[in-house]
Structures are given as C-alpha cells and as structure tokens.
DOFI-897821 format. One record per residue: residue number from 1; residue in three letters; x, y, z of N, C-alpha, C, O in turn. Coordinates in nm, 2 decimals. Layout:
# DOFI-897821
- NUM|ALA|X|Y|Z|X|Y|Z|X|Y|Z|X|Y|Z .
...
# end
This chain:
# DOFI-897821
- 1|UNK|0.08|-0.12|0.00|0.00|0.00|0.00|0.09|0.13|0.00|0.06|0.22|-0.07 .
- 2|UNK|0.19|0.12|0.08|0.28|0.24|0.09|0.35|0.27|-0.03|0.37|0.38|-0.07 .
- 3|UNK|0.40|0.16|-0.10|0.47|0.18|-0.22|0.38|0.23|-0.34|0.43|0.31|-0.42 .
- 4|UNK|0.26|0.19|-0.34|0.16|0.24|-0.44|0.14|0.39|-0.42|0.13|0.46|-0.52 .
- 5|UNK|0.12|0.43|-0.30|0.10|0.57|-0.26|0.23|0.65|-0.30|0.22|0.76|-0.35 .
- 6|UNK|0.34|0.59|-0.27|0.47|0.66|-0.30|0.48|0.68|-0.45|0.52|0.79|-0.50 .
- 7|UNK|0.45|0.58|-0.53|0.46|0.59|-0.68|0.36|0.69|-0.73|0.39|0.77|-0.82 .
- 8|UNK|0.24|0.69|-0.67|0.14|0.79|-0.71|0.18|0.93|-0.69|0.17|1.02|-0.77 .
- 9|UNK|0.24|0.96|-0.57|0.29|1.09|-0.54|0.40|1.13|-0.62|0.41|1.25|-0.67 .
- 10|UNK|0.49|1.04|-0.65|0.61|1.07|-0.74|0.56|1.10|-0.88|0.60|1.20|-0.94 .
- 11|UNK|0.46|1.03|-0.94|0.41|1.05|-1.07|0.34|1.19|-1.07|0.35|1.26|-1.17 .
- 12|UNK|0.27|1.22|-0.97|0.20|1.35|-0.96|0.31|1.47|-0.96|0.29|1.57|-1.02 .
- 13|UNK|0.41|1.45|-0.88|0.52|1.55|-0.87|0.59|1.57|-1.00|0.64|1.68|-1.03 .
- 14|UNK|0.60|1.47|-1.08|0.68|1.47|-1.21|0.59|1.49|-1.33|0.65|1.48|-1.44 .
- 15|UNK|0.47|1.51|-1.31|0.38|1.52|-1.43|0.41|1.63|-1.53|0.37|1.62|-1.65 .
- 16|UNK|0.47|1.74|-1.48|0.50|1.85|-1.57|0.65|1.86|-1.59|0.70|1.97|-1.63 .
- 17|UNK|0.72|1.75|-1.57|0.87|1.75|-1.59|0.90|1.68|-1.72|0.85|1.57|-1.74 .
- 18|UNK|0.98|1.74|-1.81|1.03|1.68|-1.93|1.18|1.68|-1.94|1.24|1.76|-1.87 .
- 19|UNK|1.23|1.59|-2.03|1.37|1.58|-2.05|1.40|1.61|-2.19|1.35|1.54|-2.28 .
- 20|UNK|1.49|1.71|-2.22|1.53|1.75|-2.35|1.68|1.72|-2.37|1.76|1.77|-2.29 .
- 21|UNK|1.71|1.64|-2.47|1.85|1.61|-2.50|1.90|1.69|-2.62|1.83|1.68|-2.72 .
- 22|UNK|2.00|1.77|-2.60|2.05|1.85|-2.71|2.18|1.79|-2.76|2.28|1.78|-2.68 .
- 23|UNK|2.19|1.75|-2.89|2.30|1.69|-2.94|2.33|1.75|-3.08|2.25|1.83|-3.13 .
- 24|UNK|2.44|1.72|-3.14|2.48|1.77|-3.27|2.64|1.77|-3.27|2.70|1.75|-3.17 .
- 25|UNK|2.69|1.80|-3.39|2.84|1.80|-3.40|2.90|1.92|-3.32|2.83|2.01|-3.29 .
- 26|UNK|3.03|1.91|-3.30|3.09|2.02|-3.23|3.09|2.15|-3.31|3.09|2.14|-3.43 .
- 27|UNK|3.08|2.26|-3.24|3.07|2.39|-3.30|2.94|2.41|-3.38|2.93|2.50|-3.47 .
- 28|UNK|2.83|2.34|-3.36|2.71|2.36|-3.42|2.63|2.47|-3.36|2.53|2.52|-3.42 .
- 29|UNK|2.66|2.50|-3.23|2.58|2.60|-3.16|2.49|2.54|-3.05|2.40|2.61|-3.01 .
- 30|UNK|2.52|2.42|-3.00|2.43|2.36|-2.90|2.42|2.44|-2.77|2.31|2.46|-2.72 .
- 31|UNK|2.54|2.48|-2.72|2.54|2.55|-2.59|2.47|2.69|-2.61|2.41|2.73|-2.52 .
- 32|UNK|2.49|2.75|-2.72|2.43|2.88|-2.75|2.28|2.86|-2.76|2.20|2.94|-2.71 .
- 33|UNK|2.23|2.75|-2.82|2.09|2.72|-2.82|2.03|2.70|-2.68|1.93|2.75|-2.65 .
- 34|UNK|2.11|2.63|-2.60|2.07|2.60|-2.46|2.05|2.73|-2.39|1.96|2.75|-2.31 .
- 35|UNK|2.15|2.82|-2.40|2.15|2.95|-2.33|2.03|3.03|-2.38|1.97|3.10|-2.30 .
- 36|UNK|2.01|3.03|-2.51|1.90|3.11|-2.57|1.76|3.05|-2.53|1.66|3.13|-2.53 .
- 37|UNK|1.75|2.93|-2.49|1.63|2.87|-2.44|1.60|2.92|-2.30|1.49|2.90|-2.24 .
- 38|UNK|1.70|2.98|-2.23|1.69|3.03|-2.10|1.75|2.95|-1.99|1.73|2.98|-1.87 .
- 39|UNK|1.82|2.85|-2.03|1.89|2.77|-1.93|2.02|2.84|-1.88|2.10|2.88|-1.96 .
- 40|UNK|2.02|2.86|-1.75|2.14|2.94|-1.70|2.25|2.84|-1.67|2.23|2.75|-1.58 .
- 41|UNK|2.36|2.85|-1.74|2.48|2.77|-1.71|2.58|2.86|-1.64|2.60|2.97|-1.68 .
- 42|UNK|2.64|2.81|-1.53|2.74|2.88|-1.46|2.85|2.92|-1.56|2.88|2.84|-1.65 .
- 43|UNK|2.91|3.04|-1.54|3.01|3.09|-1.63|3.13|2.99|-1.64|3.18|2.96|-1.75 .
- 44|UNK|3.17|2.93|-1.53|3.28|2.83|-1.53|3.24|2.71|-1.61|3.33|2.66|-1.69 .
- 45|UNK|3.12|2.66|-1.60|3.08|2.54|-1.67|3.07|2.58|-1.82|3.11|2.50|-1.90 .
- 46|UNK|3.02|2.70|-1.85|3.00|2.74|-1.99|3.14|2.75|-2.06|3.16|2.71|-2.17 .
- 47|UNK|3.24|2.80|-1.99|3.37|2.81|-2.04|3.44|2.67|-2.06|3.52|2.65|-2.15 .
- 48|UNK|3.41|2.58|-1.97|3.47|2.45|-1.97|3.39|2.34|-2.05|3.43|2.23|-2.05 .
- 49|UNK|3.28|2.38|-2.10|3.18|2.28|-2.16|3.25|2.20|-2.27|3.20|2.09|-2.30 .
- 50|UNK|3.35|2.25|-2.34|3.42|2.18|-2.44|3.48|2.05|-2.38|3.49|1.95|-2.44 .
- 51|UNK|3.53|2.06|-2.26|3.60|1.95|-2.19|3.50|1.85|-2.13|3.53|1.74|-2.11 .
- 52|UNK|3.38|1.90|-2.10|3.28|1.82|-2.03|3.20|1.74|-2.14|3.19|1.79|-2.25 .
- 53|UNK|3.15|1.62|-2.10|3.07|1.55|-2.19|2.93|1.60|-2.20|2.87|1.61|-2.30 .
- 54|UNK|2.87|1.63|-2.08|2.73|1.66|-2.08|2.71|1.77|-1.96|2.76|1.75|-1.85 .
- 55|UNK|2.64|1.87|-2.00|2.61|1.97|-1.90|2.45|1.97|-1.88|2.38|1.97|-1.98 .
- 56|UNK|2.41|1.97|-1.76|2.27|1.97|-1.73|2.22|2.10|-1.67|2.28|2.15|-1.58 .
- 57|UNK|2.10|2.14|-1.72|2.04|2.26|-1.66|1.89|2.24|-1.67|1.84|2.15|-1.73 .
- 58|UNK|1.82|2.34|-1.61|1.67|2.33|-1.61|1.61|2.47|-1.65|1.67|2.57|-1.62 .
- 59|UNK|1.50|2.46|-1.71|1.43|2.59|-1.75|1.28|2.56|-1.74|1.23|2.45|-1.77 .
- 60|UNK|1.21|2.67|-1.71|1.06|2.66|-1.70|1.01|2.71|-1.84|1.04|2.83|-1.88 .
- 61|UNK|0.94|2.63|-1.91|0.88|2.67|-2.04|0.73|2.65|-2.03|0.68|2.54|-2.03 .
- 62|UNK|0.66|2.76|-2.02|0.51|2.76|-2.00|0.49|2.68|-1.87|0.54|2.72|-1.77 .
- 63|UNK|0.41|2.57|-1.88|0.38|2.49|-1.76|0.48|2.38|-1.73|0.46|2.31|-1.63 .
- 64|UNK|0.57|2.36|-1.82|0.67|2.25|-1.81|0.80|2.29|-1.74|0.86|2.40|-1.77 .
- 65|UNK|0.85|2.20|-1.66|0.99|2.21|-1.61|1.07|2.12|-1.70|1.05|2.00|-1.70 .
- 66|UNK|1.16|2.18|-1.78|1.24|2.10|-1.87|1.38|2.09|-1.83|1.45|2.19|-1.80 .
- 67|UNK|1.42|1.96|-1.81|1.56|1.93|-1.78|1.64|1.92|-1.91|1.60|1.84|-1.99 .
- 68|UNK|1.73|2.01|-1.93|1.81|2.01|-2.06|1.94|1.95|-2.04|2.02|1.99|-1.96 .
- 69|UNK|1.97|1.85|-2.13|2.10|1.78|-2.12|2.18|1.82|-2.25|2.14|1.78|-2.36 .
- 70|UNK|2.28|1.90|-2.24|2.36|1.95|-2.35|2.48|1.86|-2.36|2.58|1.87|-2.28 .
- 71|UNK|2.49|1.78|-2.46|2.60|1.68|-2.48|2.70|1.73|-2.58|2.66|1.79|-2.68 .
- 72|UNK|2.82|1.70|-2.55|2.93|1.74|-2.64|2.92|1.67|-2.77|2.88|1.56|-2.78 .
- 73|UNK|2.96|1.75|-2.88|2.95|1.69|-3.01|3.09|1.65|-3.06|3.10|1.62|-3.18 .
- 74|UNK|3.19|1.65|-2.98|3.32|1.60|-3.02|3.31|1.46|-3.07|3.24|1.38|-3.01 .
- 75|UNK|3.38|1.43|-3.18|3.37|1.30|-3.25|3.41|1.19|-3.15|3.35|1.08|-3.16 .
- 76|UNK|3.50|1.21|-3.06|3.54|1.10|-2.97|3.43|1.07|-2.86|3.43|0.96|-2.81 .
- 77|UNK|3.34|1.17|-2.84|3.24|1.15|-2.73|3.10|1.12|-2.79|3.01|1.09|-2.71 .
- 78|UNK|3.08|1.12|-2.92|2.94|1.10|-2.97|2.89|0.96|-2.94|2.77|0.94|-2.93 .
- 79|UNK|2.98|0.86|-2.92|2.93|0.73|-2.89|2.87|0.72|-2.76|2.79|0.63|-2.73 .
- 80|UNK|2.90|0.82|-2.67|2.84|0.82|-2.54|2.70|0.88|-2.53|2.63|0.87|-2.43 .
- 81|UNK|2.65|0.94|-2.64|2.52|1.00|-2.64|2.42|0.90|-2.60|2.32|0.93|-2.53 .
- 82|UNK|2.43|0.78|-2.65|2.32|0.68|-2.63|2.30|0.65|-2.48|2.19|0.60|-2.44 .
- 83|UNK|2.40|0.68|-2.39|2.38|0.66|-2.25|2.28|0.76|-2.19|2.23|0.75|-2.08 .
- 84|UNK|2.25|0.87|-2.27|2.16|0.97|-2.22|2.02|0.96|-2.29|1.93|1.05|-2.26 .
- 85|UNK|2.00|0.87|-2.38|1.87|0.86|-2.45|1.75|0.82|-2.36|1.65|0.87|-2.37 .
- 86|UNK|1.78|0.72|-2.27|1.67|0.67|-2.19|1.61|0.78|-2.11|1.67|0.86|-2.04 .
- 87|UNK|1.47|0.79|-2.12|1.40|0.89|-2.04|1.39|1.03|-2.11|1.32|1.12|-2.06 .
- 88|UNK|1.45|1.04|-2.23|1.43|1.17|-2.30|1.30|1.18|-2.37|1.26|1.08|-2.45 .
- 89|UNK|1.23|1.28|-2.35|1.10|1.31|-2.42|1.12|1.37|-2.56|1.04|1.35|-2.65 .
- 90|UNK|1.23|1.45|-2.57|1.25|1.52|-2.70|1.40|1.53|-2.72|1.48|1.54|-2.62 .
- 91|UNK|1.44|1.52|-2.84|1.58|1.53|-2.88|1.59|1.65|-2.97|1.53|1.66|-3.08 .
- 92|UNK|1.68|1.75|-2.94|1.70|1.86|-3.03|1.84|1.84|-3.09|1.94|1.84|-3.02 .
- 93|UNK|1.84|1.82|-3.22|1.96|1.80|-3.29|2.00|1.93|-3.36|1.92|1.97|-3.45 .
- 94|UNK|2.11|1.99|-3.33|2.15|2.12|-3.38|2.25|2.10|-3.49|2.35|2.03|-3.48 .
- 95|UNK|2.22|2.17|-3.60|2.31|2.16|-3.72|2.36|2.30|-3.76|2.28|2.39|-3.77 .
- 96|UNK|2.49|2.31|-3.78|2.55|2.43|-3.84|2.53|2.43|-3.99|2.60|2.36|-4.06 .
- 97|UNK|2.43|2.50|-4.03|2.39|2.50|-4.17|2.49|2.58|-4.26|2.48|2.57|-4.38 .
- 98|UNK|2.58|2.65|-4.20|2.68|2.72|-4.28|2.80|2.64|-4.31|2.88|2.67|-4.40 .
- 99|UNK|2.82|2.53|-4.24|2.93|2.44|-4.26|2.89|2.33|-4.35|2.87|2.22|-4.31 .
- 100|UNK|2.89|2.36|-4.48|2.84|2.26|-4.58|2.93|2.14|-4.59|2.88|2.03|-4.63 .
- 101|UNK|3.06|2.15|-4.56|3.15|2.04|-4.57|3.12|1.93|-4.47|3.14|1.81|-4.49 .
- 102|UNK|3.06|1.97|-4.35|3.04|1.87|-4.25|2.89|1.83|-4.24|2.85|1.75|-4.16 .
- 103|UNK|2.81|1.87|-4.34|2.67|1.83|-4.34|2.65|1.68|-4.36|2.56|1.62|-4.29 .
- 104|UNK|2.73|1.61|-4.44|2.71|1.47|-4.45|2.75|1.40|-4.32|2.68|1.30|-4.28 .
- 105|UNK|2.85|1.45|-4.25|2.88|1.39|-4.11|2.77|1.42|-4.01|2.73|1.33|-3.93 .
- 106|UNK|2.71|1.54|-4.02|2.59|1.57|-3.93|2.47|1.48|-3.97|2.40|1.43|-3.88 .
- 107|UNK|2.45|1.45|-4.09|2.34|1.37|-4.14|2.36|1.23|-4.08|2.26|1.17|-4.03 .
- 108|UNK|2.48|1.17|-4.09|2.51|1.04|-4.04|2.49|1.03|-3.89|2.43|0.94|-3.84 .
- 109|UNK|2.53|1.13|-3.82|2.51|1.14|-3.67|2.36|1.15|-3.64|2.31|1.08|-3.55 .
- 110|UNK|2.29|1.23|-3.71|2.14|1.25|-3.70|2.07|1.11|-3.72|1.99|1.07|-3.64 .
- 111|UNK|2.10|1.04|-3.83|2.04|0.91|-3.85|2.07|0.81|-3.74|1.98|0.73|-3.71 .
- 112|UNK|2.19|0.82|-3.69|2.22|0.73|-3.58|2.14|0.76|-3.46|2.10|0.66|-3.39 .
- 113|UNK|2.11|0.88|-3.43|2.03|0.92|-3.31|1.89|0.88|-3.33|1.83|0.81|-3.25 .
- 114|UNK|1.82|0.92|-3.44|1.68|0.89|-3.46|1.65|0.75|-3.49|1.53|0.70|-3.47 .
- 115|UNK|1.74|0.67|-3.53|1.72|0.52|-3.55|1.74|0.44|-3.42|1.71|0.32|-3.42 .
- 116|UNK|1.78|0.50|-3.31|1.81|0.42|-3.19|1.67|0.38|-3.13|1.58|0.47|-3.12 .
- 117|UNK|1.66|0.26|-3.09|1.53|0.21|-3.03|1.49|0.28|-2.91|1.37|0.29|-2.88 .
- 118|UNK|1.58|0.34|-2.83|1.55|0.41|-2.71|1.47|0.54|-2.73|1.41|0.59|-2.64 .
- 119|UNK|1.48|0.59|-2.86|1.42|0.72|-2.89|1.30|0.71|-2.98|1.26|0.81|-3.04 .
- 120|UNK|1.25|0.59|-3.00|1.13|0.57|-3.09|1.01|0.65|-3.05|0.93|0.69|-3.13 .
- 121|UNK|1.00|0.68|-2.92|0.88|0.75|-2.87|0.91|0.90|-2.85|0.83|0.98|-2.82 .
- 122|UNK|1.04|0.94|-2.87|1.08|1.08|-2.84|1.05|1.16|-2.96|1.06|1.12|-3.08 .
- 123|UNK|1.01|1.29|-2.94|0.99|1.38|-3.05|1.13|1.44|-3.09|1.22|1.45|-3.01 .
- 124|UNK|1.14|1.47|-3.22|1.27|1.51|-3.27|1.26|1.65|-3.32|1.17|1.69|-3.40 .
- 125|UNK|1.35|1.74|-3.27|1.35|1.88|-3.31|1.48|1.90|-3.38|1.59|1.90|-3.32 .
- 126|UNK|1.48|1.93|-3.51|1.60|1.95|-3.59|1.61|2.10|-3.60|1.53|2.17|-3.67 .
- 127|UNK|1.72|2.15|-3.54|1.74|2.30|-3.54|1.84|2.33|-3.65|1.96|2.30|-3.63 .
- 128|UNK|1.80|2.40|-3.75|1.89|2.45|-3.86|1.95|2.58|-3.82|1.89|2.69|-3.84 .
- 129|UNK|2.06|2.57|-3.75|2.12|2.69|-3.69|2.21|2.77|-3.78|2.25|2.72|-3.89 .
- 130|UNK|2.24|2.89|-3.74|2.33|2.98|-3.82|2.27|3.02|-3.95|2.34|3.03|-4.05 .
- 131|UNK|2.14|3.05|-3.95|2.08|3.09|-4.07|2.12|3.23|-4.12|2.08|3.27|-4.23 .
- 132|UNK|2.19|3.30|-4.03|2.23|3.44|-4.07|2.36|3.43|-4.15|2.40|3.54|-4.20 .
- 133|UNK|2.42|3.32|-4.16|2.54|3.31|-4.25|2.51|3.32|-4.39|2.40|3.27|-4.44 .
- 134|UNK|2.60|3.37|-4.47|2.56|3.40|-4.61|2.53|3.27|-4.70|2.45|3.28|-4.78 .
- 135|UNK|2.60|3.16|-4.67|2.58|3.04|-4.76|2.52|2.93|-4.68|2.54|2.81|-4.71 .
- 136|UNK|2.43|2.97|-4.58|2.37|2.86|-4.50|2.26|2.79|-4.58|2.19|2.85|-4.66 .
- 137|UNK|2.25|2.66|-4.55|2.15|2.58|-4.61|2.02|2.61|-4.55|2.01|2.62|-4.42 .
- 138|UNK|1.91|2.62|-4.62|1.78|2.65|-4.56|1.73|2.53|-4.49|1.77|2.42|-4.50 .
- 139|UNK|1.63|2.55|-4.40|1.57|2.45|-4.32|1.50|2.34|-4.41|1.51|2.23|-4.38 .
- 140|UNK|1.44|2.39|-4.52|1.37|2.29|-4.61|1.47|2.20|-4.68|1.45|2.08|-4.69 .
- 141|UNK|1.59|2.26|-4.72|1.69|2.18|-4.79|1.75|2.08|-4.68|1.78|1.97|-4.72 .
- 142|UNK|1.77|2.13|-4.56|1.82|2.04|-4.46|1.73|1.93|-4.43|1.77|1.81|-4.41 .
- 143|UNK|1.60|1.95|-4.42|1.50|1.85|-4.40|1.50|1.74|-4.51|1.49|1.62|-4.48 .
- 144|UNK|1.52|1.79|-4.63|1.53|1.69|-4.74|1.66|1.61|-4.74|1.65|1.49|-4.76 .
- 145|UNK|1.77|1.68|-4.71|1.89|1.61|-4.70|1.90|1.51|-4.59|1.95|1.40|-4.60 .
- 146|UNK|1.83|1.54|-4.47|1.83|1.45|-4.36|1.72|1.35|-4.36|1.70|1.27|-4.27 .
- 147|UNK|1.64|1.36|-4.47|1.53|1.26|-4.49|1.43|1.26|-4.37|1.40|1.15|-4.32 .
- 148|UNK|1.39|1.37|-4.33|1.30|1.38|-4.21|1.16|1.32|-4.24|1.10|1.27|-4.15 .
- 149|UNK|1.12|1.32|-4.36|0.99|1.27|-4.40|0.97|1.12|-4.37|0.86|1.07|-4.35 .
- 150|UNK|1.09|1.05|-4.37|1.08|0.90|-4.35|1.08|0.86|-4.20|1.08|0.74|-4.17 .
- 151|UNK|1.09|0.96|-4.11|1.11|0.93|-3.97|0.97|0.88|-3.91|0.87|0.92|-3.95 .
- 152|UNK|0.98|0.78|-3.82|0.87|0.73|-3.75|0.82|0.82|-3.64|0.70|0.83|-3.61 .
- 153|UNK|0.92|0.90|-3.58|0.89|0.99|-3.47|0.83|1.12|-3.53|0.83|1.15|-3.64 .
- 154|UNK|0.76|1.19|-3.43|0.71|1.32|-3.47|0.84|1.41|-3.47|0.92|1.41|-3.38 .
- 155|UNK|0.85|1.49|-3.58|0.97|1.57|-3.61|0.93|1.71|-3.65|0.83|1.73|-3.73 .
- 156|UNK|1.01|1.81|-3.61|0.99|1.94|-3.66|1.13|2.00|-3.69|1.22|1.98|-3.62 .
- 157|UNK|1.13|2.07|-3.80|1.26|2.14|-3.84|1.23|2.29|-3.82|1.14|2.35|-3.87 .
- 158|UNK|1.33|2.35|-3.75|1.32|2.49|-3.72|1.44|2.57|-3.77|1.55|2.53|-3.74 .
- 159|UNK|1.42|2.68|-3.84|1.53|2.77|-3.87|1.56|2.85|-3.75|1.47|2.90|-3.68 .
- 160|UNK|1.69|2.87|-3.72|1.73|2.95|-3.60|1.86|3.02|-3.62|1.95|2.98|-3.70 .
- 161|UNK|1.87|3.12|-3.54|2.00|3.19|-3.52|2.02|3.20|-3.37|1.96|3.28|-3.30 .
- 162|UNK|2.09|3.10|-3.32|2.10|3.08|-3.17|2.16|3.21|-3.10|2.12|3.24|-2.99 .
- 163|UNK|2.25|3.28|-3.17|2.31|3.40|-3.10|2.21|3.50|-3.07|2.21|3.57|-2.96 .
- 164|UNK|2.11|3.52|-3.15|2.00|3.62|-3.13|1.87|3.56|-3.08|1.79|3.63|-3.03 .
- 165|UNK|1.86|3.43|-3.08|1.74|3.36|-3.03|1.63|3.35|-3.14|1.52|3.30|-3.11 .
- 166|UNK|1.66|3.40|-3.26|1.56|3.39|-3.37|1.52|3.24|-3.40|1.61|3.16|-3.41 .
- 167|UNK|1.39|3.21|-3.40|1.34|3.08|-3.43|1.33|2.99|-3.31|1.26|2.89|-3.32 .
- 168|UNK|1.39|3.03|-3.20|1.38|2.94|-3.08|1.25|2.95|-3.01|1.21|2.86|-2.93 .
- 169|UNK|1.18|3.06|-3.02|1.04|3.07|-2.96|0.95|2.96|-3.02|0.87|2.90|-2.96 .
- 170|UNK|0.96|2.95|-3.16|0.88|2.85|-3.23|0.92|2.71|-3.18|0.83|2.62|-3.16 .
- 171|UNK|1.05|2.69|-3.15|1.09|2.56|-3.10|1.04|2.53|-2.96|0.99|2.42|-2.93 .
- 172|UNK|1.04|2.63|-2.88|0.98|2.62|-2.74|0.83|2.58|-2.75|0.79|2.49|-2.68 .
- 173|UNK|0.76|2.65|-2.83|0.61|2.63|-2.84|0.59|2.49|-2.89|0.50|2.42|-2.84 .
- 174|UNK|0.66|2.44|-2.99|0.65|2.31|-3.04|0.68|2.20|-2.94|0.61|2.10|-2.92 .
- 175|UNK|0.79|2.23|-2.87|0.83|2.14|-2.76|0.72|2.12|-2.66|0.69|2.01|-2.62 .
- 176|UNK|0.66|2.23|-2.61|0.55|2.22|-2.51|0.43|2.15|-2.57|0.37|2.06|-2.50 .
- 177|UNK|0.39|2.18|-2.69|0.27|2.12|-2.75|0.29|1.97|-2.77|0.20|1.89|-2.75 .
- 178|UNK|0.41|1.94|-2.82|0.44|1.80|-2.85|0.45|1.71|-2.73|0.40|1.60|-2.72 .
- 179|UNK|0.52|1.76|-2.62|0.54|1.68|-2.51|0.42|1.68|-2.41|0.42|1.61|-2.31 .
- 180|UNK|0.31|1.75|-2.45|0.19|1.75|-2.37|0.13|1.60|-2.36|0.06|1.57|-2.27 .
- 181|UNK|0.16|1.52|-2.46|0.12|1.38|-2.46|0.17|1.30|-2.34|0.11|1.20|-2.30 .
- 182|UNK|0.28|1.35|-2.29|0.34|1.28|-2.17|0.29|1.33|-2.04|0.34|1.28|-1.93 .
- 183|UNK|0.19|1.42|-2.04|0.14|1.47|-1.92|0.07|1.36|-1.84|0.00|1.27|-1.89 .
- 184|UNK|0.10|1.35|-1.71|0.05|1.24|-1.63|-0.09|1.27|-1.58|-0.15|1.19|-1.51 .
# end
C-alpha cells in the first residue's frame, strides 16, 4: 500500500517535468541554443563545456519544467550520447547549416540518433542553426537532406540563429505542445 502511494505521489510531482537532450556536431551551436532557451549555465561550466561530456540545466517553459542535457559533439564523445537517451522526451539535434562540408557527417550522426530504439517515442527537433550566415543551407533543404519525412517519430525542423534567439520561440512552443502527450 505504501509503495503504491509513493509511486502515485512521485508521478504527480513529475507530471509536468520533461527531459530534452541537445546533441549535434561540435561547433554547431548547441550550448548557445541552450542558453537562448533560458537555461542558466554557470560561467565556469560554460567556459569548460568543451571539456565536459554533458552539461545539465533546467528551465521553465510555460507549464513545463524542462531538464536540458547539453551533450558534447566532439567526435570522440558521440558514442556516449546513447547513454543519455533513456528517459528523453525530446531530442534537439542542432546543425550548423553554414558548414556545408560537415553536413554529411551531421546527417550520419542524426540518422544514428533517430534510429536508436530508445528514442522511438521521443519527439525530434531538428534545429537548422546559423541561418544568418551567407551560404547557410535552408531548413527545407536540410529536412530533405536529412530525410525527415521518413522518420517514424514526430519531427519538426526549425530555422534558427541561436546567437540572437531567432526561431527558438517556435521551437519552445512546439516542444511544449508535443510533449503534452506525456502529461500524467
């Protein structure tokens, strides 16, 4: 009886809590996206985030408390991303659309993430970052290149400029509306 009550209270307490995993290649703008979403990272952590594998922060978005996991995109550390998949409601994959030489590498990493069985129920947010760059690939071109239409998961592609926060309001609204299905 006590354990059932305990589980019920825990479920009630966590009903508005979501987990967002932010991944992408190094220098794609993941940490800038996280800061633009309103997650406060200590200055020391932000400066050292290149050396850390994963930085965790929280932000209130509308009625949801979102735990944001910002994972390093360094090639040596990408294999560890899968250790953070379990329990993630949404995955934000950040792509530097101005770095056309690394887009095939980003596509391969994206396909590896979305094809993982642990994320079959997770919503996918593909952030086409650095749209202010002169030769940046558009969000529509990126969606076609990354074959978003074939995904089994619910997916949204958003154009963004993380430095200024452009496009991230749309991402926040979509995140809240999409993860409403997980409400307890």
